C-alpha atoms as a printed R data frame, in Angstrom:
   type eleno elety resid chain resno       x      y       z
1  ATOM     1    CA   MET     A     1 -13.002  0.124  -3.760
2  ATOM     2    CA   ALA     A     2 -11.317  1.846  -0.806
3  ATOM     3    CA   VAL     A     3  -9.745  4.580  -2.955
4  ATOM     4    CA   PRO     A     4 -12.938  5.687  -4.757
5  ATOM     5    CA   GLU     A     5 -14.898  5.523  -1.493
6  ATOM     6    CA   ALA     A     6 -12.291  7.657   0.300
7  ATOM     7    CA   LEU     A     7 -12.334 10.171  -2.569
8  ATOM     8    CA   ALA     A     8 -16.134 10.310  -2.433
9  ATOM     9    CA   CYS     A     9 -15.992 11.022   1.313
10 ATOM    10    CA   GLY     A    10 -13.235 13.622   1.072
11 ATOM    11    CA   VAL     A    11 -10.791 11.513   3.075
12 ATOM    12    CA   PRO     A    12  -7.084 11.949   2.258
13 ATOM    13    CA   VAL     A    13  -5.713  9.028   0.257
14 ATOM    14    CA   ILE     A    14  -2.207  7.616   0.632
15 ATOM    15    CA   ALA     A    15  -1.663  4.712  -1.720
16 ATOM    16    CA   ALA     A    16   1.125  2.777  -3.391
17 ATOM    17    CA   ASP     A    17   1.858  3.929  -6.921
18 ATOM    18    CA   VAL     A    18   0.538  0.751  -8.607
19 ATOM    19    CA   GLY     A    19  -2.094 -0.182 -11.170
20 ATOM    20    CA   TRP     A    20  -4.825  2.359 -11.801
21 ATOM    21    CA   ILE     A    21  -4.323  4.240  -8.527
22 ATOM    22    CA   PRO     A    22  -2.025  7.012  -9.881
23 ATOM    23    CA   GLU     A    23  -4.536  7.753 -12.641
24 ATOM    24    CA   MET     A    24  -7.458  7.831 -10.214
25 ATOM    25    CA   LEU     A    25  -5.636 10.216  -7.860
26 ATOM    26    CA   THR     A    26  -5.005 12.818 -10.558
27 ATOM    27    CA   MET     A    27  -7.290 15.072 -12.554
28 ATOM    28    CA   GLU     A    28  -6.805 15.825 -16.221
29 ATOM    29    CA   TRP     A    29  -7.064 19.462 -17.277
30 ATOM    30    CA   ASP     A    30  -8.238 20.660 -20.690
31 ATOM    31    CA   SER     A    31  -4.587 21.192 -21.618
32 ATOM    32    CA   GLY     A    32  -4.009 17.461 -21.217
33 ATOM    33    CA   SER     A    33  -1.788 17.824 -18.157
34 ATOM    34    CA   ARG     A    34  -2.562 15.835 -15.017
35 ATOM    35    CA   VAL     A    35  -2.427 17.237 -11.484
36 ATOM    36    CA   PRO     A    36  -2.816 15.426  -8.149
37 ATOM    37    CA   VAL     A    37  -6.209 15.499  -6.462
38 ATOM    38    CA   SER     A    38  -5.987 17.642  -3.333
39 ATOM    39    CA   GLY     A    39  -5.072 15.629  -0.249
40 ATOM    40    CA   CYS     A    40  -3.998 12.550  -2.218
41 ATOM    41    CA   ARG     A    41  -0.481 11.170  -2.186
42 ATOM    42    CA   THR     A    42   1.202  8.164  -3.725
43 ATOM    43    CA   PHE     A    43   4.474  6.466  -2.919
44 ATOM    44    CA   PRO     A    44   6.624  3.832  -4.634
45 ATOM    45    CA   PRO     A    45   5.655  0.294  -3.589
46 ATOM    46    CA   GLY     A    46   7.731 -0.912  -0.661
47 ATOM    47    CA   ASN     A    47   9.087  2.549   0.205
48 ATOM    48    CA   ARG     A    48   8.337  2.748   3.925
49 ATOM    49    CA   GLU     A    49  10.101  6.084   4.322
50 ATOM    50    CA   ALA     A    50   7.860  7.737   1.713
51 ATOM    51    CA   LEU     A    51   4.750  6.248   3.336
52 ATOM    52    CA   GLN     A    52   5.865  7.477   6.748
53 ATOM    53    CA   MET     A    53   6.560 10.951   5.315
54 ATOM    54    CA   HIS     A    54   3.049 11.159   3.817
55 ATOM    55    CA   ILE     A    55   1.363  9.998   7.027
56 ATOM    56    CA   THR     A    56   3.401 12.465   9.089
57 ATOM    57    CA   SER     A    57   2.495 15.234   6.639
58 ATOM    58    CA   ILE     A    58  -1.242 14.581   6.910
59 ATOM    59    CA   VAL     A    59  -1.111 14.397  10.706
60 ATOM    60    CA   GLN     A    60   0.869 17.660  10.838
61 ATOM    61    CA   GLU     A    61  -1.626 19.394   8.522
62 ATOM    62    CA   ARG     A    62  -4.491 18.340  10.767
63 ATOM    63    CA   LEU     A    63  -2.677 19.495  13.913
64 ATOM    64    CA   ASP     A    64  -1.895 22.850  12.287
65 ATOM    65    CA   ARG     A    65  -5.536 23.251  11.267
66 ATOM    66    CA   ARG     A    66  -6.661 22.432  14.813
67 ATOM    67    CA   ARG     A    67  -4.244 24.987  16.302
68 ATOM    68    CA   ARG     A    68  -5.578 27.707  14.005
69 ATOM    69    CA   VAL     A    69  -9.131 27.263  15.282
70 ATOM    70    CA   GLU     A    70  -8.467 26.604  18.961
71 ATOM    71    CA   GLY     A    71 -10.291 29.145  21.044
72 ATOM    72    CA   MET     A    72 -12.663 30.017  18.206
73 ATOM    73    CA   THR     A    73 -15.912 29.520  20.038
74 ATOM    74    CA   TRP     A    74 -19.216 31.350  19.844
75 ATOM    75    CA   LYS     A    75 -18.512 32.764  23.283
76 ATOM    76    CA   SER     A    76 -15.124 34.189  22.284
77 ATOM    77    CA   TYR     A    77 -16.649 35.562  19.058
78 ATOM    78    CA   ALA     A    78 -19.446 37.265  21.006
79 ATOM    79    CA   GLU     A    79 -16.947 38.774  23.463
80 ATOM    80    CA   LYS     A    80 -14.783 40.148  20.627
81 ATOM    81    CA   LEU     A    81 -17.828 41.499  18.822
82 ATOM    82    CA   GLU     A    82 -19.091 43.144  21.982
83 ATOM    83    CA   ALA     A    83 -15.675 44.747  22.591
84 ATOM    84    CA   PHE     A    84 -15.615 46.007  18.995
85 ATOM    85    CA   VAL     A    85 -19.099 47.492  19.291
86 ATOM    86    CA   GLU     A    86 -18.020 49.243  22.496
87 ATOM    87    CA   THR     A    87 -15.187 50.949  20.582
88 ATOM    88    CA   LEU     A    88 -17.775 52.405  18.187
89 ATOM    89    CA   ARG     A    89 -19.755 54.101  20.946
């Protein structure tokens, strides 16, 4: 139940490519093709390198996202808005 619960919560899923998991982590389009669900990754069973690569990828994505929003506070927004309004006067 961990995979469906993670999907329901929007948590990235990294799972071994066994049983029904690959089917659950893909969506079927009207054309019949299947595409991975965003944020979900599978790896061959026993492949530690692939698992490590997926974990590293998710951590890096989160760090990149954090860097993009650092310093974005209401105070900094208000200061930038105030400076912009001053240029209009």
